[in-house]
N, C-alpha and C positions, 0 to 999 in steps of 0.2 A: 726276590731272593735269589743269589747264587747258588746253582747247583754245587753239591758237596763232591770231593773227589771222589772217583768211584760213581757218581749217579747219574742220572741224566733228569734234568729237569722237562717235565711234562709240559706242552703247548697244546691248548687247545685248536682246533681247526681254523674257530672263528678268529682267533688271536694270530695264526699265521697267515691267513688270508689279507688282515689287519695291517700287519707287519711287512709282507710281500707286497702289499698295495705301494707302500712307501719306500721300497728298497730300492737301492741304486743297482743290486744285483740280484739275479733270479737264484731260488733256493726251492730243492723239493722238500716236500713234507710225508711223513708215513706214521702214523700211530703215534702221533706224539713227538716225534724228531724230526729237526731239519737239519735238510743236507744242502750244503753250498754246491752250487754247480761251477764249473770252471770255464774260461775260453775256449774257442774252438779253432781248429789250424786254419790255413788258406783253403787246405783241400777240401775238407770238411763244409766251409762256407760256400764254396764252388758247387759242391755235389749238392746241399740245400738249395742255393739257387736255381741250379738247373732243373731241380726236382719240380721247385715250387712254377717254376715258368712255363715248363711243359705241360703238368697238372693244371694250370690256370687256363695256359690256350685250350686244351682240349674240354675243359669244364663249361666253357663260358654257356653254352645253350643248354644247360645240366643242372638239376635242381642240386647241385653241390657248388663247394665252398672248399677252396684251399687255405689254409690258414701257417705261417711261420711258427718258428719256436717262441714267440712270445703269446701265442694264447695257451694258458694252460689248462691242464685235461684231467680231470677229477674221476677216479675209481671207484665209484661209489661203495662196491662191496668189499673194499679192503683198504680205502681209507688213505690210499695213494693218491698226492698232487703231484703234477710233472709235465715238463715241457719238451712234448717230441718237437724232433726237427721238423717234422712236417705233419701236419694234419690233414684229414679231408673229411668233411660232415656232409651228409646228404639227406633232403627230406625237411622236415621241421626241426630246426636247433634245439637244443635244450641245453640252458645254461644253469649253474649251480643257484644265481642270484641275478639281482638286476644290473649288476656291473656288467653283465654279458664279456668275462673275462676268464672265467671258468666254464668250459665245455664237459658235457656229460656223456653227451653219444657220438663219438667219431666213428667213422666207418671203415677208414684209412690210416693207420700210423706209419711213419718211417722213422727209423731211427739210423742216422750215419754213425758207425762205428769207430771208436779209437781203440787204442791201446788200454786206458785205464776203464772203459766202458762195456766193451764187447761181450763179456762174461755175465754182465749184471744185464744188457739190453736182451741178451740169448735167454738168461736164466729167470732171477726172480723178478725181473721188469715184465717179463712177457708173461708169466705168470699172473702179475697182477693182470696186465691187459685183456686177455683169456677171459677175466671175469666181467667182461664189458659185451652185453646183450648186442650191442650193437656193431661191435667191431668185426669187420670181414676180411680184411686184410692186413697182414703184418709185413713190414719190408724193412731186410736189415741189408745196408749198405756199406760195404768194405771201402775206405777212404785212400788207402795205400796201393791197392792192385784191385783187379776189375774183377767182383765176386759180388754177386746179389744174392741173397735168400728171401723166398718169399713162401709166407705162411699165408694160406688160404684155409676158412672156416668152410667145413663142409656141412650137409645138411644134417647129421648127427652130432654136431657140435666137436668132431675132432676135427684134427689142423691138418692140412695136408702142404708138405713142405716139397718146394721145389728149387732148385739153387743152379746158378750158372755161373762159368767166368769168362764165357764166350762173349766178344766186344760185337759181336754182330748180333747178338740174340736179343727177343723184344719180352718182357714182361708184360702179361694180360691181365690187366685189374676189373677183372668182370664184374664186381662189385659196383665200380662207378664207371664202367663203359668207357676205360682208358688204355692204352698201351705205352709202354716207356721203354724206348730202346738204349739199351746200354752206351751205345755210342751217343745218344744225347745225356744219359746220367752223368757221363765221364766226361763230357765237352771241355777242354781247355786245363783238365786235373792231371792226366797222366802223361802229358807232354808228347815225346815222340813216337809214343807208343802207337799211334793214328796212325 
């Protein structure tokens, strides 16, 4: 049945997952609505590749795994299904079902900001992510200039923000025992600025 003008047809999580597993393009889902995702710029993709490469190297001997944006994350308390740019999960991995394509317990989520998503990634999306008990670190990375925001969960469940635009800085991700140098995050992205 087609949706009437001015109304939204509700899609169940099960129907969304069935469609998504057959789709040529990724879509996010929240509370019955599906939102198409758009492609990313070269800078965005380079930053994601740099992050995955560095995290993979540092996590080799640890009980954590790093995943690119093709692994879906479900925020069970809010109903959001999304594809973070980079996800790290530690310890026993929990998935929504036997397909093992929807992670329930990320430890670190990284979003590379774009003009169209930065407000959402800082606001409503982070509000969803904060409901994940497993999430310890949330990293927001600007793609057009050097700037990283690091939100770290505190023992009282508040979030502490540290941010830097110093290319010589290092982000300490204590929850996974990794450090990310901004020179590594922005390698081959900012051109002559190095």
